[in-house]
TIPAMAR-166404 format. One line per field, with one value per residue (C-alpha): residue number from 0; residue in three letters; x, y, z. Coordinates in nm, 3 decimals, padded with zeros to 5 digits. Layout:
<atoms>
num: (NUM;...)
residu: (Ala;...)
X: (X;...)
Y: (Y;...)
Z: (Z;...)
</atoms>
This chain:
<atoms>
num: (0;1;2;3;4;5;6;7;8;9;10;11;12;13;14;15;16;17;18;19;20;21;22;23;24;25;26;27;28;29;30;31;32;33;34;35;36;37;38;39;40;41;42;43;44;45;46;47;48;49;50;51;52;53;54;55;56;57;58;59;60;61;62;63;64;65;66;67;68;69;70;71;72;73;74;75;76;77;78;79;80;81;82;83;84;85;86;87;88;89;90;91;92;93;94;95;96;97;98;99;100;101;102;103;104;105;106;107;108;109;110;111;112;113;114;115;116;117;118;119;120;121;122;123;124;125;126;127;128;129;130;131;132;133;134;135;136;137;138;139;140;141;142;143;144;145;146;147;148;149;150;151;152;153;154;155;156;157;158;159;160;161;162;163;164;165;166;167;168;169;170;171;172;173;174;175;176;177;178;179;180;181;182;183;184;185;186;187;188;189;190;191;192;193;194;195;196;197;198;199;200;201;202;203;204;205;206;207;208;209;210;211;212;213;214;215;216;217;218;219;220;221;222;223;224;225;226;227;228;229;230;231;232;233;234;235;236;237;238;239;240;241;242;243;244;245;246;247;248;249;250;251;252;253;254;255;256;257;258;259;260;261;262;263;264;265;266;267;268;269;270;271;272;273;274;275;276;277;278;279;280;281;282;283;284;285;286;287;288;289;290;291;292;293;294;295;296;297;298;299;300;301;302;303;304;305;306;307;308;309;310;311;312;313;314;315;316;317;318;319;320;321;322;323;324;325;326;327;328;329;330)
residu: (Met;Arg;Pro;Asp;Pro;Gly;Ala;Val;Asp;Ala;Gly;Gly;Ala;Ala;Ala;Leu;Leu;Arg;Asp;Ala;Ser;Asp;Val;Leu;Val;Leu;Gly;His;Val;Gly;Pro;Asp;Pro;Asp;Thr;Leu;Gly;Cys;Ala;Val;Ser;Val;Ala;Thr;Ala;Met;Arg;Arg;Arg;Gly;Val;Pro;Ala;Val;Val;Ala;Val;Gly;Asp;Pro;Gly;Pro;Ile;Ala;Asp;Arg;Leu;Arg;Thr;Leu;Asp;Pro;Asp;Gly;Ile;Val;Val;His;Ala;Ala;Asp;Ala;Pro;Pro;Ser;Pro;Asp;Leu;Leu;Val;Cys;Cys;Asp;Ala;Ser;Glu;Arg;Arg;Arg;Leu;Gly;Ser;Leu;Ala;Asp;Arg;Leu;Asp;Thr;Ala;Gly;Ala;Ser;Leu;Val;Ile;Asp;His;His;Val;Ser;Phe;Val;Pro;Phe;Gly;Thr;His;Gln;Phe;Val;Asp;Pro;Thr;Ala;Pro;Ala;Thr;Val;Thr;Leu;Val;Arg;Gln;Val;Leu;Ala;Glu;Leu;Gly;Glu;Pro;Leu;Asp;Ala;Asn;Gln;Ala;Ser;Ala;Leu;Phe;Ala;Gly;Leu;Tyr;Thr;Asp;Thr;Gly;Gly;Leu;Arg;Ala;Gly;Gly;Ala;Pro;Thr;Leu;Arg;Leu;Ala;Ala;Glu;Leu;Val;Glu;Ala;Gly;Ala;Glu;Pro;Ala;Ser;Leu;Met;Arg;Gly;Leu;Asn;Gly;Asp;Arg;Pro;Phe;Gly;Trp;Leu;Ala;Ala;Leu;Ala;Thr;Ile;Leu;Ala;Gly;Ala;His;Arg;Glu;Pro;Asp;Ala;Val;Ala;Gly;Ala;Gly;Leu;Val;Trp;Ala;Arg;Val;Asp;Ala;Ala;Thr;Ala;Gly;Arg;Phe;Gly;Glu;Gln;Val;Gly;Ser;Val;Met;Gly;Gln;Leu;Ala;Ala;Thr;Ala;Gly;His;Gly;Val;Ala;Ala;Leu;Leu;Thr;Glu;Cys;Gln;Asp;Gly;Thr;Trp;Ser;Val;Ser;Leu;Arg;Gly;Thr;Gly;Arg;Pro;Asp;Leu;Ser;Ala;Val;Ala;Arg;Arg;Leu;Gly;Gly;Gly;Gly;His;Arg;Gly;Ala;Ala;Gly;Ala;Glu;Leu;Gly;Gly;Thr;Ala;Asp;Gly;Val;Leu;Glu;Ala;Leu;Arg;Glu;Ala;Leu;Val;Ala;Glu;Thr;Val;Gly;Gln;Gly;Thr)
X: (14.129;14.426;14.720;15.070;15.294;15.553;15.531;15.171;15.060;14.782;14.474;14.691;14.698;14.318;14.255;14.421;14.199;13.851;13.928;14.034;13.774;13.962;14.233;14.507;14.662;15.042;15.246;15.632;15.715;15.801;15.463;15.477;15.183;15.264;15.245;14.957;14.750;14.796;14.700;14.368;14.252;14.291;14.121;13.858;13.773;13.761;13.543;13.324;13.311;13.151;13.521;13.648;13.988;14.203;14.523;14.831;15.193;15.453;15.541;15.544;15.343;15.035;15.045;15.177;14.857;14.872;14.879;14.544;14.368;14.427;14.258;13.894;13.702;13.887;14.060;14.415;14.417;14.717;14.931;14.827;14.528;14.633;14.433;14.722;14.601;14.440;14.348;14.511;14.817;14.901;15.198;15.251;15.550;15.783;16.090;16.189;16.021;16.209;16.046;15.736;15.869;15.672;15.429;15.648;15.553;15.201;15.366;15.434;15.063;14.849;14.697;14.867;15.083;15.037;15.347;15.318;15.569;15.832;16.179;16.459;16.607;16.338;16.408;16.162;15.937;15.597;15.421;15.279;15.478;15.348;15.678;15.790;16.066;15.999;15.668;15.714;15.504;15.320;14.980;15.031;15.024;14.773;14.543;14.582;14.489;14.169;14.102;14.138;13.890;13.620;13.619;13.537;13.716;13.580;13.660;13.853;14.041;14.132;14.240;14.464;14.638;14.688;14.857;15.098;15.122;15.207;15.470;15.651;15.685;15.784;15.499;15.425;15.733;15.881;15.680;15.602;15.237;15.111;15.169;14.987;14.704;14.655;14.682;14.375;14.151;14.203;14.107;13.812;13.740;13.700;14.072;14.107;14.496;14.506;14.287;14.497;14.865;14.744;14.641;14.960;15.199;15.017;15.082;15.478;15.546;15.687;15.962;16.041;16.208;16.475;16.553;16.578;16.796;17.047;17.020;17.086;17.378;17.535;17.521;17.818;17.941;18.205;18.282;18.539;18.275;18.062;18.322;18.320;17.976;17.994;17.801;17.572;17.455;17.318;17.234;16.947;17.002;16.754;16.578;16.509;16.357;16.123;16.017;15.955;15.935;15.685;15.902;16.222;16.186;16.135;16.491;16.564;16.404;16.650;16.960;16.866;16.789;17.174;17.354;17.286;17.434;17.529;17.411;17.225;17.246;17.002;17.109;16.858;16.913;16.677;16.601;16.755;17.114;17.103;17.037;16.838;16.976;16.798;16.928;16.856;17.042;17.004;17.033;17.417;17.525;17.234;17.153;16.953;17.285;17.444;17.159;17.213;17.566;17.450;17.153;16.892;16.734;16.560;16.520;16.789;16.742;16.595;16.679;16.769;16.913;16.978;17.261;17.424;17.723;17.842;17.759;18.124;18.118;17.790;17.913;18.216;18.034;17.807;18.098;18.290;17.935;17.942;18.292;18.274;17.938;18.074;18.364;18.189;17.910;18.158;18.030)
Y: (13.707;13.798;13.533;13.602;13.808;13.677;13.443;13.324;13.086;13.181;13.102;13.323;13.595;13.543;13.574;13.908;14.007;13.891;14.032;14.391;14.676;14.874;14.794;14.992;14.816;14.905;14.828;14.857;15.193;15.184;14.964;14.657;14.435;14.211;14.429;14.619;14.306;14.180;14.494;14.579;14.216;14.223;14.566;14.430;14.080;14.348;14.611;14.313;14.208;14.562;14.645;15.008;14.945;15.138;15.087;15.330;15.333;15.556;15.745;16.086;16.058;15.912;15.539;15.481;15.522;15.122;15.048;15.165;14.904;14.707;14.946;14.972;15.082;15.354;15.132;15.330;15.670;15.921;15.835;16.198;16.049;15.746;15.633;15.726;15.506;15.186;14.918;14.637;14.743;14.516;14.515;14.334;14.210;14.480;14.302;14.543;14.824;15.139;14.997;15.137;15.438;15.751;15.546;15.324;15.539;15.368;15.082;15.259;15.403;15.046;14.855;14.550;14.495;14.173;14.176;13.925;13.866;13.589;13.795;13.588;13.928;13.927;14.170;14.129;14.379;14.445;14.214;13.940;13.809;13.533;13.503;13.204;13.283;12.974;13.126;13.252;13.549;13.740;13.702;13.324;13.340;13.631;13.370;13.135;13.396;13.511;13.147;13.083;13.392;13.242;13.495;13.382;13.608;13.843;13.951;14.225;14.044;13.761;13.995;14.167;13.896;13.737;14.005;13.978;13.621;13.684;13.924;13.800;13.468;13.597;13.523;13.189;13.057;13.011;12.791;12.485;12.337;12.504;12.839;12.735;12.584;12.924;13.109;12.848;12.928;13.304;13.280;13.069;13.357;13.613;13.709;13.821;13.786;13.942;14.255;14.274;14.244;14.505;14.754;14.717;14.702;15.018;15.211;15.300;15.718;15.747;15.897;15.582;15.397;15.693;15.672;15.293;15.298;15.510;15.289;14.993;15.147;15.288;14.880;14.737;14.347;14.252;13.871;13.836;13.942;13.685;13.411;13.408;13.420;13.825;14.139;14.297;14.641;14.988;15.327;15.575;15.927;16.120;16.312;16.008;15.824;16.111;16.160;15.791;15.628;15.332;15.236;15.212;14.917;14.698;14.763;14.500;14.222;14.334;14.290;13.987;13.849;13.936;13.817;13.424;13.231;13.585;13.902;14.218;14.519;14.844;15.154;15.389;15.779;15.926;16.309;16.364;16.189;15.864;15.558;15.275;14.952;14.670;14.290;13.978;13.644;13.275;13.267;13.212;13.426;13.486;13.801;13.852;13.830;14.088;14.330;14.308;14.407;14.694;14.812;14.623;14.303;14.102;13.735;13.527;13.588;13.890;14.190;14.542;14.862;15.212;15.401;15.754;15.841;15.860;15.608;15.503;15.465;15.273;15.064;14.954;14.883;14.612;14.441;14.425;14.278;14.058;13.965;13.876;13.677;13.500;13.373;13.317;13.081;12.924;13.014)
Z: (10.699;10.551;10.550;10.723;10.569;10.354;10.065;09.926;09.652;09.453;09.690;09.977;09.679;09.620;10.016;10.040;09.708;09.848;10.202;10.072;10.094;09.820;09.601;09.412;09.125;09.011;08.710;08.687;08.504;08.170;08.108;07.867;07.800;08.092;08.388;08.246;08.137;08.473;08.664;08.385;08.471;08.864;08.867;08.661;08.847;09.184;09.023;08.904;09.284;09.375;09.548;09.413;09.217;08.966;08.825;08.831;08.699;08.851;08.534;08.515;08.146;07.986;07.906;07.524;07.301;07.154;07.528;07.567;07.383;07.687;07.922;07.715;08.001;08.131;08.452;08.423;08.630;08.622;08.901;09.063;09.088;09.255;09.587;09.833;10.117;09.967;10.199;09.969;09.707;09.436;09.239;08.918;08.710;08.929;09.059;09.309;09.498;09.265;08.950;09.117;09.007;09.171;09.355;09.521;09.862;09.825;09.957;10.303;10.358;10.220;10.455;10.309;09.975;09.742;09.486;09.195;08.949;08.791;08.760;08.843;08.980;09.229;09.518;09.774;09.906;10.007;10.265;10.085;09.770;09.505;09.290;09.077;08.859;08.669;08.558;08.184;08.242;08.528;08.357;08.432;08.741;08.771;08.612;08.855;09.137;08.966;08.893;09.310;09.349;09.122;08.894;08.529;08.271;08.059;07.664;07.782;08.050;07.777;07.595;07.812;07.919;07.575;07.486;07.812;07.706;07.367;07.459;07.736;07.573;07.246;07.060;07.247;07.181;07.562;07.798;07.645;07.645;07.924;07.775;07.457;07.663;07.818;07.488;07.381;07.711;07.637;07.289;07.390;07.646;07.370;07.308;06.916;06.880;06.519;06.607;06.954;06.803;06.534;06.796;07.014;06.701;06.596;06.308;06.221;06.079;05.748;05.913;06.087;05.779;05.811;06.191;06.153;05.888;06.028;06.414;06.216;06.001;06.328;06.503;06.599;06.641;06.875;06.781;07.095;07.350;07.539;07.544;07.166;07.097;07.019;07.138;06.874;06.997;06.893;07.025;06.975;07.083;07.285;07.031;06.800;07.101;07.186;06.842;06.772;07.169;07.066;06.762;06.929;07.131;06.802;06.725;06.967;06.793;06.449;06.664;06.854;06.537;06.445;06.761;06.725;07.062;07.167;07.338;07.161;07.339;07.230;07.422;07.433;07.529;07.812;07.832;08.125;07.973;08.130;07.897;07.927;07.797;07.712;07.651;07.466;07.449;07.470;07.848;07.834;08.043;08.248;08.153;08.482;08.672;08.403;08.426;08.868;08.835;08.630;08.887;08.675;08.666;08.478;08.324;08.192;07.811;07.862;08.117;08.155;08.324;08.348;08.373;08.396;08.236;07.872;07.582;07.578;07.968;07.939;07.703;07.885;08.192;07.968;07.855;08.196;08.383;08.067;08.118;08.490;08.417;08.144;08.370;08.704;08.467;08.300;07.954)
</atoms>
């Protein structure tokens, strides 16, 4: 019997899965290892139980090649092939309905929907929610659910979960001892960190060196921003993003390393002329709150949003949001 709608714990989430006759698992648009690692692991567990299950992402294009290493069994299907009316819809690592992209309509046609998430900026949706904003990664919550379900991990699941844990905790730096204990469990279950991370990072084309040099040469530091802690930002035009899409995200690490106690921002122009804004910081100010002012969300130290307009307009909106949250939080 399914639990009543609303907030559930890991046991309640497992009960929903145990009762399902077929499952569609969704990750958020622009999937990262946390959302995809969760989704593949859940679908794999359900298939092992004899329940039809697939994973889909509401993006118009295919999943990045580097993330295909997390799906060796081909569980991820194209959005167009996602079942229209699943008995149970499971949404992994999505902070709000719109993060499901073109597949958000499955919330209206599924028999029930379970959301598993760890974002501070979570906006409730779905019939059931297992949400813990103190969790360092959504994979930690999925691991709890799979344990309640009584499903042991195979090597593929362990690898998928490890990828999400490693990337969302900044290389196992966040989450303390529980993160390290889970990492050890996943390695014992078959995850191989060295080869896994090499596959996720992928080979970079030689031309990326010149593109990276151009991006970093155009970076700026505004030392008076964020109450004197400073703002470091750079932007990537649509042509560069289109050519080196999988490499562009790595620029954020370079910016964040120079931001000190301030905020790093990467503005990436999308093909439709909008801008994807990624933010990193120490949590002061709370970047999830900054991103919400811009129509996005995320975590205290890592967040993002998508905005229309010119790069200068987006930067001005970001500066205003930073000022508002810096003053409001007494930073």
